[in-house]
C-alpha positions as CSV (number, residue, x, y, z in Angstrom):
1,M,0.0,0.0,0.0
2,G,2.9,2.4,0.9
3,W,4.6,1.6,-2.4
4,M,1.4,2.3,-4.3
5,M,1.0,5.6,-2.5
6,A,4.6,6.5,-3.2
7,G,4.1,5.7,-6.9
8,M,1.0,7.9,-6.9
9,L,2.7,10.7,-5.2
10,T,5.5,10.8,-7.8
11,Q,2.7,11.8,-10.3
12,L,1.9,15.1,-8.4
13,P,-1.8,15.5,-9.2
14,L,-2.5,19.1,-8.0
15,P,-0.7,21.2,-5.4
16,L,-4.0,22.0,-3.5
17,L,-3.8,23.1,0.1
18,P,-6.8,23.7,2.4
19,A,-7.3,27.1,3.9
20,G,-5.0,28.0,6.7
21,A,-2.6,25.1,6.0
22,A,1.1,25.5,6.4
23,E,3.0,24.1,3.5
24,I,5.5,21.3,4.4
25,A,6.5,20.4,0.9
26,H,5.1,20.9,-2.6
27,G,1.4,19.9,-2.3
28,V,1.6,18.8,1.4
29,G,0.1,21.0,4.1
30,L,-0.4,20.9,7.8
31,V,-3.5,22.3,9.6
32,T,-3.1,22.6,13.4
33,G,-6.2,22.8,15.5
34,A,-6.8,25.0,18.5
35,G,-6.8,22.1,21.0
36,G,-3.6,20.5,19.7
37,G,-5.1,18.2,17.1
38,G,-4.0,18.4,13.5
39,L,-4.6,17.3,9.9
40,V,-2.2,16.6,7.0
41,S,-3.4,17.2,3.5
42,V,-1.5,15.6,0.5
43,H,-2.4,17.0,-2.9
44,G,-5.9,18.1,-1.7
45,L,-6.7,14.9,0.1
46,A,-7.0,14.7,3.9
47,T,-4.5,11.9,4.6
48,F,-3.6,11.9,8.3
49,A,-5.5,13.4,11.3
50,W,-5.1,13.2,15.1
51,D,-7.0,14.5,18.1
52,A,-5.8,16.7,20.8
53,G,-3.5,14.7,23.2
54,D,-3.0,11.9,20.6
55,E,0.7,12.1,20.5
56,A,1.1,8.6,19.0
57,G,-1.2,9.6,16.1
58,R,0.8,12.8,15.6
59,R,4.1,10.9,15.5
60,L,2.6,8.3,13.2
61,A,1.6,11.0,10.7
62,A,5.2,12.4,10.6
63,V,6.7,8.9,10.1
64,Q,4.2,7.9,7.4
65,L,4.8,11.2,5.5
66,V,8.5,10.4,5.3
67,R,7.9,6.8,4.4
68,L,5.5,7.8,1.6
69,R,8.2,10.1,0.3
70,A,5.8,13.0,0.4
71,V,8.3,15.0,2.5
72,S,11.9,14.6,3.5
73,Q,12.9,13.8,7.1
74,A,14.2,17.3,7.6
75,Q,10.9,18.8,6.3
76,A,8.8,16.6,8.6
77,A,11.0,17.5,11.6
78,A,10.6,21.2,10.9
79,A,6.8,20.9,10.5
80,F,6.3,18.9,13.7
81,G,8.7,21.0,15.8
82,V,11.4,18.3,16.4
83,D,14.9,17.6,15.0
84,P,15.5,15.0,12.2
85,V,17.0,12.5,14.7
86,T,13.7,12.4,16.6
87,V,11.8,11.6,13.4
88,W,14.3,8.9,12.8
89,R,13.8,7.5,16.3
90,W,10.0,7.5,15.8
91,D,10.5,5.5,12.6
92,Q,12.7,3.0,14.4
93,A,10.2,2.6,17.2
94,L,7.3,2.1,14.7
95,A,9.3,-0.6,12.9
96,A,10.2,-2.3,16.1
97,D,6.9,-2.2,18.1
98,G,4.3,-0.9,15.8
99,V,2.1,2.0,16.8
100,A,2.5,1.1,20.5
101,G,6.2,2.1,20.1
102,L,5.1,5.7,19.4
103,V,3.2,6.0,22.8
104,P,5.2,8.5,24.9
105,A,6.9,7.1,28.0
106,R,5.6,8.1,31.3
107,R,7.9,10.8,32.7
108,G,9.6,9.9,36.0
109,P,10.6,12.1,38.9
110,K,12.7,15.1,38.2
111,G,15.0,14.9,41.2
112,A,16.9,12.2,43.0
113,S,14.9,9.8,45.2
114,K,14.5,10.7,48.8
115,L,14.6,7.1,49.8
116,T,18.3,6.9,50.7
117,P,19.6,3.7,52.2
118,D,19.7,5.3,55.7
119,L,16.1,6.5,55.3
120,V,14.9,3.1,54.1
121,E,16.5,1.5,57.2
122,R,14.8,4.0,59.5
123,I,11.4,3.4,57.9
124,A,11.9,-0.4,58.3
125,G,12.7,0.1,62.0
126,L,9.6,2.3,62.6
127,D,7.5,-0.3,60.9
128,A,8.9,-3.1,63.0
129,A,8.1,-1.0,66.1
130,G,4.4,-1.0,65.1
131,A,4.0,2.6,63.7
132,T,1.3,3.2,61.2
133,L,2.1,4.4,57.6
134,G,0.9,7.9,58.5
135,E,3.1,8.1,61.6
136,I,6.1,6.8,59.7
137,A,5.5,9.4,56.9
138,A,5.2,12.2,59.5
139,A,8.3,11.1,61.3
140,T,10.5,10.8,58.1
141,G,9.1,13.6,56.1
142,V,8.0,11.6,53.0
143,S,4.6,10.6,51.6
144,T,2.8,7.4,52.6
145,F,3.3,6.1,49.0
146,S,7.1,6.5,49.5
147,V,6.8,4.6,52.8
148,R,4.9,1.8,51.1
149,N,7.5,1.8,48.3
150,A,10.4,1.5,50.9
151,L,8.6,-1.4,52.6
152,G,8.0,-3.2,49.3
153,R,4.2,-2.9,49.5
154,V,3.6,-1.1,46.2
155,P,1.6,-3.5,44.0
156,G,3.4,-4.4,40.7
157,R,2.1,-2.9,37.5
158,R,2.6,-3.8,33.9
159,P,4.6,-1.1,32.1
160,A,3.1,0.4,29.0
161,A,4.3,-1.2,25.7
162,G,7.1,0.7,24.1
163,T,8.3,2.5,27.2
164,A,11.8,2.3,28.5
165,E,10.7,0.2,31.5
166,D,9.1,-2.3,29.2
167,S,12.2,-2.6,27.0
168,A,14.4,-2.9,30.0
169,G,12.3,-5.6,31.6
170,R,11.2,-7.4,28.4
171,D,14.0,-9.9,28.7
172,G,12.1,-11.7,31.5
173,R,14.0,-10.6,34.6
174,D,14.2,-7.6,36.9
175,D,17.0,-5.1,36.6
176,D,19.2,-6.5,39.3
177,A,21.6,-3.7,38.9
178,G,19.3,-1.5,40.8
179,Q,19.3,1.1,38.1
180,G,15.5,1.2,37.5
181,A,13.8,2.1,34.3
182,V,15.7,4.1,31.8
183,P,14.4,5.8,28.6
184,V,14.9,4.2,25.2
185,L,17.5,6.2,23.2
186,P,17.4,9.3,25.4
187,D,18.5,12.6,24.1
188,P,22.2,13.3,24.5
189,V,23.4,15.6,27.3
190,P,23.6,19.2,25.9
191,R,27.3,20.2,25.9
192,D,27.0,23.5,24.1
193,G,29.1,25.3,26.6
194,E,32.0,22.9,26.2
195,R,31.8,23.2,22.4
196,V,31.9,27.0,22.7
197,L,35.1,26.7,24.8
198,A,36.5,24.3,22.3
199,R,35.8,26.7,19.5
200,W,37.9,29.3,21.3
201,G,40.6,26.9,22.2
202,L,39.8,27.0,25.9
203,L,38.7,23.5,26.6
204,G,42.1,21.8,26.6
205,E,42.6,18.2,25.4
206,G,39.1,17.2,24.5
207,A,35.9,16.9,26.4
208,V,35.5,14.3,29.1
209,P,33.2,11.4,28.1
210,V,29.6,11.7,29.5
211,F,27.2,8.8,29.5
212,T,23.4,9.1,29.5
213,P,21.5,6.1,31.0
214,G,19.4,4.5,28.3
215,A,18.0,1.3,26.8
216,R,18.3,-0.3,23.4
217,Y,21.4,1.7,22.4
218,P,22.4,0.3,18.9
219,L,25.9,-1.1,18.7
220,A,26.3,-1.1,22.5
221,G,28.2,-4.3,22.0
222,L,31.2,-2.3,20.7
223,L,32.1,-1.6,24.3
224,L,33.0,-5.3,24.6
225,A,36.2,-4.6,22.7
226,L,37.6,-2.1,25.2
227,P,39.4,-4.5,27.6
228,A,41.0,-6.3,24.6
229,L,41.8,-2.9,23.0
230,E,43.6,-1.9,26.1
231,G,45.7,-5.0,25.7
232,T,46.8,-3.9,22.2
233,G,48.2,-0.7,23.7
234,L,46.9,1.5,20.9
235,L,45.9,4.5,23.1
236,A,49.1,4.2,25.1
237,A,51.3,4.1,22.0
238,A,49.5,7.0,20.5
239,R,50.0,9.1,23.6
240,E,53.7,8.1,23.7
241,V,54.2,9.1,20.0
242,Y,51.9,12.1,19.5
243,G,51.3,13.3,23.0
244,R,48.1,15.1,22.2
245,L,46.1,16.8,19.5
246,K,45.3,20.5,19.2
247,D,42.8,21.9,21.7
248,G,39.3,20.9,20.7
249,F,36.2,19.0,21.7
250,Y,37.6,15.7,20.4
251,G,41.0,14.7,21.8
252,L,43.4,12.0,20.6
253,G,41.7,9.2,22.6
254,A,38.2,10.1,21.4
255,T,39.3,10.2,17.8
256,L,41.1,6.9,17.9
257,L,38.2,5.2,19.7
258,T,35.8,6.4,17.1
259,L,37.9,4.9,14.3
260,V,38.3,1.6,16.2
261,F,34.5,1.5,16.8
262,L,33.8,2.2,13.1
263,A,36.2,-0.6,12.1
264,L,34.6,-3.1,14.5
265,A,31.1,-2.0,13.3
266,G,32.0,-2.9,9.7
267,E,32.5,0.7,8.5
268,P,36.3,1.2,8.8
269,R,36.6,4.3,6.6
270,A,35.9,7.8,7.8
271,E,32.9,7.9,5.5
272,G,31.4,5.0,7.4
273,A,30.4,7.5,10.1
274,T,27.5,8.6,7.9
275,R,26.2,5.0,7.8
276,V,26.1,4.4,11.6
277,P,22.9,5.2,13.4
278,P,23.2,8.5,15.3
279,A,22.4,7.0,18.7
280,A,25.2,4.4,18.3
281,L,28.1,6.8,18.4
282,D,26.4,9.8,20.0
283,R,28.4,13.0,19.9
284,A,31.1,11.2,17.8
285,P,33.0,13.4,15.3
286,E,31.7,13.8,11.8
287,V,33.5,12.8,8.7
288,K,35.1,16.1,8.1
289,T,36.3,16.2,11.7
290,I,37.8,12.7,11.5
291,R,39.6,13.6,8.3
292,R,40.9,16.8,9.9
293,K,42.2,14.9,12.9
294,L,43.9,12.2,10.7
295,G,45.5,15.0,8.7
296,E,46.8,16.5,11.9
297,L,48.3,13.2,12.9
298,A,49.8,12.7,9.5
299,A,51.4,16.1,9.5
300,A,53.4,15.0,12.5
301,G,55.2,12.4,10.4
302,Q,55.3,9.8,13.2
303,A,53.2,7.0,11.7
304,A,56.2,4.6,11.4
305,E,57.0,5.3,15.1
306,L,53.4,4.6,16.1
307,V,53.6,1.2,14.3
308,R,57.0,0.5,16.0
309,A,55.5,1.4,19.4
310,L,52.6,-1.0,18.8
311,A,55.1,-3.7,17.9
312,R,57.0,-3.2,21.1
313,L,53.8,-3.4,23.2
314,H,52.8,-6.5,21.3
315,A,56.1,-8.1,22.0
316,A,55.8,-7.3,25.7
317,A,52.2,-8.6,26.0
318,R,52.7,-11.8,23.9
319,P,56.4,-12.7,24.0
320,D,55.7,-16.4,23.2
321,A,54.1,-15.4,19.9
322,L,57.2,-13.8,18.5
323,G,59.3,-16.9,18.2
324,F,58.4,-17.1,14.5
325,L,57.7,-13.9,12.4
326,Y,56.1,-14.2,9.0
327,I,57.0,-11.6,6.4
328,D,55.2,-11.0,3.2
329,G,54.6,-8.3,0.7
330,H,51.1,-7.0,0.0
331,A,50.1,-5.1,-3.1
332,R,47.5,-2.4,-2.5
333,V,45.9,-1.9,-5.8
334,Y,45.1,1.7,-6.9
335,Y,42.0,2.3,-9.1
336,G,42.2,6.0,-9.4
337,T,43.2,8.3,-12.3
338,R,46.7,9.3,-11.2
339,T,49.8,7.8,-12.6
340,V,51.1,5.3,-10.1
341,Q,53.9,2.8,-10.7
342,K,52.7,-0.7,-11.7
343,T,53.7,-3.8,-9.9
344,H,52.8,-7.5,-10.1
345,V,49.6,-8.3,-8.2
346,A,49.6,-12.0,-7.3
347,R,45.9,-12.3,-6.8
348,L,45.2,-10.6,-10.1
349,K,48.0,-12.4,-11.9
350,F,49.0,-9.3,-13.9
351,P,50.7,-6.0,-13.2
352,A,48.6,-3.1,-12.0
353,P,49.1,0.3,-10.4
354,A,49.6,-0.5,-6.7
355,T,51.5,0.5,-3.6
356,M,53.6,-2.3,-2.1
357,E,53.5,-2.9,1.7
358,T,55.6,-5.3,3.8
359,W,53.7,-6.9,6.7
360,V,55.0,-8.9,9.6
361,T,52.7,-11.2,11.6
362,D,53.4,-13.4,14.6
363,Q,53.2,-17.1,14.7
364,D,49.5,-17.0,15.2
365,G,48.9,-14.8,12.1
366,D,48.2,-11.6,14.1
367,P,49.7,-8.4,12.6
368,V,52.7,-7.0,14.5
369,F,54.4,-4.6,12.1
370,M,54.1,-3.0,8.7
371,V,56.0,-0.6,6.5
372,V,55.2,0.9,3.1
373,G,57.6,-0.7,0.7
374,E,59.9,1.2,-1.7
375,P,58.8,1.1,-5.3
376,S,60.6,-1.5,-7.4
377,D,62.2,-3.1,-4.4
378,S,62.0,-6.9,-4.0
379,L,60.9,-8.8,-0.9
380,A,64.5,-9.7,-0.3
381,G,65.5,-6.1,-0.1
382,E,62.5,-5.3,2.1
383,V,63.4,-8.1,4.5
384,R,67.0,-6.9,4.7
385,R,65.8,-3.3,5.4
386,L,63.4,-4.6,8.2
387,L,66.0,-6.6,10.2
388,P,67.1,-3.7,12.5
389,Q,63.5,-2.8,13.2
390,L,62.5,-6.4,13.9
391,R,65.4,-6.7,16.4
392,Q,64.3,-3.5,18.1
393,G,60.7,-4.7,18.3
394,A,61.5,-8.3,19.4
395,G,64.1,-7.2,21.9
396,E,67.8,-8.2,22.3
397,G,68.6,-11.8,23.1
398,R,65.3,-13.3,21.9
399,R,65.6,-16.0,19.4
400,V,63.4,-15.2,16.4
401,T,62.9,-17.2,13.2
402,V,62.1,-15.1,10.1
403,C,59.8,-17.0,7.7
404,F,59.1,-15.9,4.1
405,D,58.2,-17.3,0.7
406,R,60.3,-17.7,-2.5
407,G,60.0,-14.0,-3.2
408,G,62.8,-13.4,-0.6
409,W,65.1,-16.0,-2.1
410,S,68.7,-14.7,-1.9
411,P,71.7,-16.5,-0.5
412,A,73.2,-13.1,0.3
413,L,70.1,-12.3,2.3
414,F,70.3,-15.6,4.2
415,A,73.9,-14.7,5.3
416,D,72.7,-11.2,6.4
417,I,69.8,-12.7,8.4
418,T,72.1,-15.1,10.3
419,A,74.7,-12.4,10.8
420,A,72.0,-10.2,12.4
421,G,71.2,-12.9,15.0
422,F,68.0,-14.2,13.4
423,D,67.1,-17.7,12.1
424,L,65.4,-18.2,8.8
425,L,62.9,-20.5,7.3
426,T,61.9,-20.4,3.6
427,W,61.3,-22.4,0.5
428,R,64.1,-23.2,-2.0
429,K,63.8,-21.5,-5.3
430,G,64.9,-22.7,-8.7
431,P,65.9,-26.2,-9.9
432,A,67.4,-28.6,-7.4
433,P,68.4,-32.2,-7.8
434,D,65.9,-34.8,-6.5
435,L,67.0,-37.0,-3.6
436,P,66.9,-40.8,-3.9
437,A,63.9,-42.6,-2.4
438,E,65.9,-44.2,0.3
439,E,66.5,-40.8,1.9
440,F,62.8,-40.4,2.8
441,T,61.0,-41.5,5.9
442,T,57.5,-40.9,7.3
443,V,57.3,-38.3,10.0
444,A,54.3,-37.6,12.2
445,C,53.9,-34.5,14.3
446,T,51.3,-32.3,16.0
447,D,51.0,-28.6,15.4
448,D,50.4,-25.7,17.9
449,R,46.6,-26.1,17.5
450,G,46.6,-29.9,18.2
451,R,46.2,-31.0,14.6
452,A,48.1,-34.2,13.5
453,H,50.2,-34.1,10.4
454,E,52.2,-36.8,8.6
455,Y,54.9,-36.0,6.0
456,D,57.3,-38.0,3.8
457,L,60.6,-36.2,4.5
458,A,64.3,-36.3,3.9
459,D,66.7,-34.3,6.1
460,T,69.9,-33.1,4.4
461,T,72.3,-30.1,4.2
462,V,73.1,-27.8,1.3
463,E,75.7,-25.2,0.5
464,L,74.7,-22.2,-1.5
465,G,77.0,-19.8,-3.3
466,I,76.6,-16.0,-3.0
467,S,76.9,-14.3,-6.4
468,E,76.0,-10.7,-5.4
469,G,76.8,-7.9,-3.0
470,P,79.8,-7.6,-0.7
471,R,79.6,-11.3,0.2
472,K,80.1,-12.3,-3.4
473,G,82.1,-15.5,-3.7
474,Q,81.2,-16.7,-0.1
475,T,78.9,-19.6,0.7
476,V,76.2,-20.2,3.2
477,T,75.3,-23.6,4.6
478,L,71.7,-24.4,5.5
479,R,69.7,-27.3,6.5
480,Q,67.3,-28.6,3.8
481,V,64.2,-30.6,4.5
482,T,62.7,-32.2,1.3
483,R,59.1,-33.3,1.2
484,R,57.6,-35.6,-1.4
485,V,54.1,-34.6,-2.5
486,P,51.7,-36.0,-5.2
487,A,51.8,-34.2,-8.5
488,R,49.7,-34.4,-11.7
489,H,49.0,-37.7,-13.5
490,G,50.1,-39.8,-10.5
491,A,53.7,-38.4,-10.4
492,I,55.6,-37.5,-7.3
493,R,57.5,-34.2,-6.9
494,Q,59.9,-32.9,-4.3
495,I,59.7,-29.5,-2.6
496,H,62.6,-28.2,-0.5
497,A,62.6,-26.0,2.6
498,L,65.7,-24.3,4.0
499,T,66.4,-23.3,7.6
500,S,69.2,-22.3,9.8
501,R,67.5,-24.1,12.8
502,D,69.3,-27.4,13.6
503,D,67.2,-27.9,16.7
504,L,63.8,-27.8,14.8
505,P,62.2,-31.2,14.2
506,A,61.7,-31.8,10.4
507,G,58.0,-32.2,10.9
508,E,57.6,-29.0,12.8
509,M,59.7,-27.2,10.1
510,C,57.1,-28.2,7.5
511,W,54.0,-27.1,9.4
512,R,55.7,-23.9,10.6
513,L,56.4,-23.0,7.0
514,T,52.9,-23.9,5.7
515,S,51.5,-21.8,8.6
516,R,52.7,-18.8,6.5
517,W,49.2,-18.9,5.1
518,R,47.9,-17.5,8.3
519,E,49.3,-14.2,7.1
520,E,47.5,-14.6,3.8
521,N,44.3,-15.3,5.7
522,Y,44.7,-12.1,7.6
523,F,45.1,-10.2,4.3
524,R,41.9,-11.8,3.0
525,Y,39.9,-11.1,6.1
526,A,41.2,-7.5,6.5
527,R,40.4,-6.7,2.9
528,T,36.8,-7.7,3.5
529,R,36.2,-6.5,7.0
530,F,38.8,-3.8,7.7
531,A,39.2,-2.1,4.3
532,L,42.9,-3.1,4.1
533,D,43.2,-1.7,0.6
534,A,41.0,1.4,1.0
535,L,42.2,4.8,-0.2
536,D,42.0,6.6,3.2
537,S,43.6,9.7,1.8
538,Y,43.3,11.3,-1.6
539,A,46.6,13.2,-1.2
540,A,49.6,12.4,-3.4
541,A,53.1,13.7,-3.9
542,P,55.3,13.8,-6.9
543,D,57.6,10.8,-7.1
544,D,61.4,11.3,-6.9
545,P,62.4,12.1,-10.5
546,D,66.0,10.9,-9.7
547,R,64.9,7.5,-8.5
548,M,66.4,4.8,-10.6
549,V,63.9,2.4,-12.1
550,P,64.1,-0.5,-14.6
551,N,64.6,0.8,-18.1
552,P,61.9,-0.5,-20.5
553,A,64.3,-0.1,-23.4
554,K,66.4,-2.9,-21.9
555,K,63.6,-5.3,-22.4
556,T,63.1,-4.0,-25.9
557,A,66.8,-4.5,-26.6
558,A,66.7,-8.0,-25.2
559,A,63.7,-8.8,-27.5
560,R,65.6,-7.5,-30.5
561,I,68.5,-9.9,-29.6
562,R,66.2,-12.8,-29.5
563,Q,64.6,-11.8,-32.8
564,A,68.1,-11.4,-34.4
565,E,69.2,-14.8,-33.0
566,A,66.1,-16.5,-34.5
567,A,66.7,-14.8,-37.8
568,A,70.3,-15.9,-37.9
569,Q,69.4,-19.5,-37.1
570,A,66.7,-19.4,-39.8
571,A,69.2,-18.1,-42.4
572,E,71.7,-20.8,-41.5
573,A,69.0,-23.4,-41.8
574,A,68.0,-22.1,-45.2
575,R,71.6,-22.0,-46.4
576,D,72.3,-25.5,-45.2
577,A,69.1,-26.9,-46.8
578,T,70.0,-25.3,-50.1
579,L,73.6,-26.6,-50.0
580,L,72.4,-30.1,-49.1
581,E,70.0,-30.0,-52.1
582,L,72.9,-28.9,-54.4
583,R,75.2,-31.5,-53.1
584,S,72.7,-34.3,-53.5
585,P,71.7,-34.2,-57.2
586,A,69.5,-36.8,-58.8
587,P,71.2,-39.9,-60.2
588,G,72.9,-39.2,-63.5
589,Q,73.0,-35.4,-63.0
590,A,76.1,-33.3,-62.3
591,A,76.2,-30.7,-59.6
592,W,78.2,-27.5,-60.0
593,I,78.9,-25.4,-56.8
594,S,81.0,-22.4,-57.4
595,N,82.3,-19.8,-55.0
596,Q,79.8,-17.3,-56.3
597,V,76.9,-19.7,-55.4
598,I,78.3,-20.3,-51.9
599,N,78.8,-16.5,-51.4
600,A,75.3,-15.9,-52.5
601,L,73.9,-18.5,-50.1
602,A,76.1,-17.1,-47.2
603,A,75.1,-13.5,-47.8
604,P,71.8,-13.7,-45.8
605,V,73.5,-15.5,-43.0
606,D,76.3,-12.8,-42.7
607,A,73.7,-10.1,-42.8
608,A,71.7,-11.8,-40.0
609,Y,74.8,-12.2,-37.8
610,Q,75.7,-8.6,-38.4
611,E,72.2,-7.6,-37.2
612,L,72.6,-9.8,-34.2
613,E,76.0,-8.1,-33.4
614,H,74.4,-4.7,-33.7
615,A,71.5,-5.8,-31.4
616,E,74.0,-7.1,-28.8
617,Q,76.0,-3.9,-28.9
618,A,72.8,-1.8,-28.6
619,A,71.7,-3.9,-25.6
620,A,75.1,-3.5,-23.9
621,A,74.9,0.2,-24.4
622,T,71.4,0.5,-23.0
623,P,71.4,1.1,-19.2
624,A,69.4,-1.3,-17.0
625,R,68.1,1.5,-14.9
626,V,67.3,5.1,-15.7
627,P,66.0,8.1,-13.7
628,L,62.2,8.0,-13.3
629,G,61.9,11.6,-14.6
630,T,63.1,10.5,-18.0
631,L,60.3,7.9,-18.3
632,S,57.3,9.2,-16.4
633,P,57.7,12.8,-15.0
634,D,54.1,12.9,-13.9
635,M,54.3,9.8,-11.7
636,V,53.1,10.2,-8.1
637,R,53.3,8.4,-4.8
638,L,50.1,8.0,-2.8
639,D,50.0,9.4,0.8
640,A,51.6,6.7,2.9
641,E,51.5,8.5,6.3
642,T,47.7,8.6,6.7
643,K,47.5,5.0,5.4
644,Q,50.0,3.8,7.9
645,I,48.1,5.5,10.8
646,T,44.8,3.8,9.7
647,H,46.7,0.5,9.3
648,A,47.9,0.8,13.0
649,I,44.3,1.6,14.1
650,R,42.8,-1.3,12.2
651,M,45.6,-3.7,13.3
652,A,44.6,-2.9,16.9
653,A,40.9,-3.4,16.1
654,Y,41.6,-6.7,14.5
655,N,43.8,-7.9,17.3
656,A,41.1,-6.9,19.8
657,Q,38.5,-8.8,17.9
658,T,40.9,-11.8,17.7
659,T,41.4,-11.7,21.4
660,L,37.7,-11.9,22.0
661,A,37.3,-14.7,19.5
662,R,40.0,-16.8,21.1
663,A,38.4,-16.1,24.5
664,L,35.4,-18.1,23.4
665,A,37.4,-21.3,23.4
666,G,35.7,-23.6,26.0
667,H,32.5,-21.5,26.0
668,Y,31.3,-22.2,22.5
669,A,31.3,-25.6,20.9
670,R,31.8,-24.3,17.3
671,A,34.3,-21.6,18.3
672,G,36.8,-23.1,15.8
673,D,34.5,-22.3,12.9
674,E,32.2,-19.5,14.1
675,A,34.2,-17.5,16.7
676,Y,34.7,-14.4,14.5
677,A,31.1,-14.5,13.3
678,L,29.8,-14.6,16.9
679,I,32.1,-11.8,18.0
680,R,30.9,-9.6,15.0
681,E,27.3,-10.2,16.0
682,A,28.1,-9.4,19.7
683,L,29.9,-6.2,18.8
684,T,26.9,-5.0,16.7
685,T,24.2,-6.0,19.1
686,S,22.1,-3.4,21.1
687,G,22.0,-3.0,24.8
688,D,21.4,-0.8,27.8
689,I,24.0,1.5,29.4
690,H,23.9,2.3,33.1
691,P,26.6,4.7,34.5
692,G,27.0,5.1,38.2
693,N,28.6,4.0,41.4
694,G,32.0,4.2,39.8
695,E,31.2,1.7,37.0
696,L,29.7,1.6,33.6
697,L,27.3,-1.3,33.3
698,I,26.5,-2.5,29.8
699,R,23.6,-4.9,29.6
700,L,23.5,-6.5,26.1
701,D,20.5,-7.9,24.4
702,P,20.4,-11.6,23.6
703,L,21.9,-12.9,20.4
704,T,20.3,-14.9,17.6
705,A,20.6,-18.3,19.3
706,P,20.5,-19.4,23.0
707,R,23.9,-21.1,22.6
708,R,25.4,-17.9,21.4
709,T,23.8,-15.9,24.2
710,Q,25.3,-18.3,26.7
711,A,28.8,-18.0,25.2
712,L,28.5,-14.2,25.3
713,A,27.5,-14.3,28.9
714,A,30.6,-16.4,29.7
715,L,32.7,-14.0,27.8
716,C,31.2,-11.1,29.7
717,D,32.2,-12.8,33.0
718,Q,35.7,-13.2,31.7
719,L,35.9,-9.6,30.7
720,N,34.6,-8.4,34.0
721,Q,37.7,-9.9,35.7
722,A,39.9,-7.5,33.8
723,Q,38.4,-4.5,35.7
724,A,39.1,-2.3,32.7
725,C,38.0,1.3,32.7
726,Y,36.5,3.3,29.9
727,P,39.3,5.4,28.4
728,G,39.5,8.9,29.8
729,T,37.3,8.0,32.8
730,D,37.5,6.1,36.1
731,L,34.4,4.1,35.3
732,V,35.0,0.4,35.6
733,L,33.4,-1.5,32.7
734,R,31.0,-4.3,33.7
735,Y,29.2,-6.4,31.2
736,E,25.9,-8.4,31.5
737,V,23.7,-10.2,29.0
738,K,19.9,-10.1,29.3
739,S,18.4,-13.5,29.6
740,R,15.7,-14.6,27.2
741,P,12.1,-14.7,28.5
742,T,10.8,-18.1,29.6
743,P,8.0,-19.4,27.4
744,A,4.7,-19.5,29.2
C-alpha cells in the first residue's frame, strides 16, 4: 500500500492546500487545531489526522509522510517541531513495536529519590516498632506512598508497551543492577558550553566522556572490545608518540576510539560514520572532523614510530608469539586516475598500479608490524631493510625465526639474516636435484593447534654460493628438508625447505612454513572486514624524478637480440638446406657449386649475424636503470603517512577482535568455525547503558541463538575480571547479557 502511494505521489496530481494550511512540501500542508489536534493534506486529500492529546497519532503522521516520500525527514522535523534525529527514532520505534512504540513514555521524577539507604533502614525500624504508615510518613518527612515503596508494599504494575521500562524488563528478569527504568534512546546531554570553549581553544585536550543512562542503544556491544583494545596498547602508544592533538572538543583518545569502533562495526573508513545510526556513536566526530584529525596526525610524520611502538607493546604482551615472524609483501591496488607505478599483483595475476606494503605477523597470524615498501624493491630487499626494526621490536637476546616465501630467495640475504642474529625458514627457489627414495621417511607430528600431520621427508644439508653484494664468492650452509608430495598424473615431486635451525624437528619445520598462510588469511579477512586496501587519503606527492627504475628499453633490446638470433638461425638453416640439395643431385645429374653460389647463399647469414651483433651492442649500451623523470615525469606516490596510521588503528581493532574470538574457546562448541562471526554479532548488538557507582554497566540484548547468548554471557564474566576502565574516565566496565524470556 505504501509503495502504491509512493508511486501515486510521484505523479503530483494538483498542489492543492486547504485554507489555513502551512506548506510542508510541494502539495503537502499541515493544519493545526486549537486544541492540539491536526490534519495533514496531501495534494488536496485529507491523509492523516489526530485529536488533541493523541501524541502517538501525531508521530505516526510524521513517520508515514516520510515513508511515503511525500516530504523529507528534515521537512517533517521542521513541520512537527522536532529535529530529524527524533523523526528517525520515531521511525525505528514504529518498525520495532508498531504504533505502540510511538506512545510517549511516562515521565519519571525530576530529582533524586528521597529514599536513601539510611532512610529506608529507618522506615523499616519504625514499621517493626508498630508505627502506622501515617506516623512513619510524618516522622520521616515523606509521603505514605514512599513509605509503602520503601517497605516493598507497592503493587506491581505492567509497564506500557514501548516504554523504556518495558524494553528494559522485556528480557524476562528484573533489573538486578538497581538502576531502575531508563528511557529508550534518550536525548544526549547538551554540551553547548564545552563546544563554545573548544571553538575558542579554551577546553584543553578534548571533552570528558559523558554517558546518558538509556536502553536499546544500537551497537552497544562495541564496548565489549575495550578490555581487549587496552591489551593492544593503541591508546598508550599514540600518547607516547603524538602526545596530544590541538585543543578541541575531540581529543586524541576520542578520535582513535571512534575509528576503532567504526572498524569493528563494519565501517572502517571515515565515510562510514555517515552510515552508523546517530544514537550508536552519539556525539562522535563527523566525517570532516575525522579527516581533519587524521590530517593533523599525518602532519606530525610519526606513523612509522606509532607502528613500532605497537610492535614493542605486542612483544611485551605476547612474547611467546614472536618466536616465528612471517614476512610477506602485499600489493594495495590503486584504481584512481593518477599515474602510479605498476607492480605485479599476485591475486590478479597481472601488473597493475599499486602500492607495495611489507607486513610482519606473529606465529598466530596476528599483525605486528608493517611498512610501506619502496617502489621496485624486492621482498629480499625489504626483509634486509626490516632486520634492525625487527630486532628492536622483538628485543635483544630473543631467538626469532624469520619466515618468508620464495620472493625473498637470496643466498646473500640468508647470510645477512644469520649475521643479524636471526634464524630463517623459507622455500628453496629454482631447480634442485631430486633426492633418492631411500633418503625419505614418514614423520608424524602435532602442530600448535593440536592437529596431527604426517609427512614424507628427507633431512639433508646444502651449501649455497653467493653471487652478489659484498659477500660475493662466499657460501652459506643451511639445513634442507625435502618433502615428497603428489603431482599431476600420479607423479611425485619434491619440494625443498631451507632453515638455519638445527634444533627444529623436520615435521615442525614443515607445518611452521605452511603456517605462513595464516598471514594470507589475515590479508583476505582484512580486505573484506577492515578495508585493508581502502584509499583513506586522496593526497599524493610527486615521485622522486631521480629515483632509478628499470629501463623498459632494456627489455626491448633483449627482445631485439632474441629476434636477431632467431633470424640468424633461420638463415643458417635455409643455407644448409640449399647446400644439401645442391650436393645431393638426382642420379645421372652433375652438380656444380661455385664460390659465387656459396657466397650468394652465405650473404643472408652474414647479414643476420651482423644484425645480431648490432643488437647485442645496442643492448650492452642500454642502461638497465634510468631516472624516473626521463620515463614518467608525472608519476606520483600515494600518501603513505595517513594509510600507515589507519593501518595501525585497524591492526589494533583486528587484534582486539581476535582476542575476544579466542576467549570463546571452551565456552562455544563451534568456536573453531564461528568464533569471529559470533564476535561480530556481539559487537553490533544493542544494549542498555547504566553509568553510576564508579562503574559503567553494559547490559547487552540476547543474540540470535541461545547457545550464542550463553557463550556471550561467559565472555562477559571473563571480561569483568579485567576491571578495565572506559578510556578517559575512572568508570570500571562491567558487562551483562539479558536472559531470554521463559516461554509460558
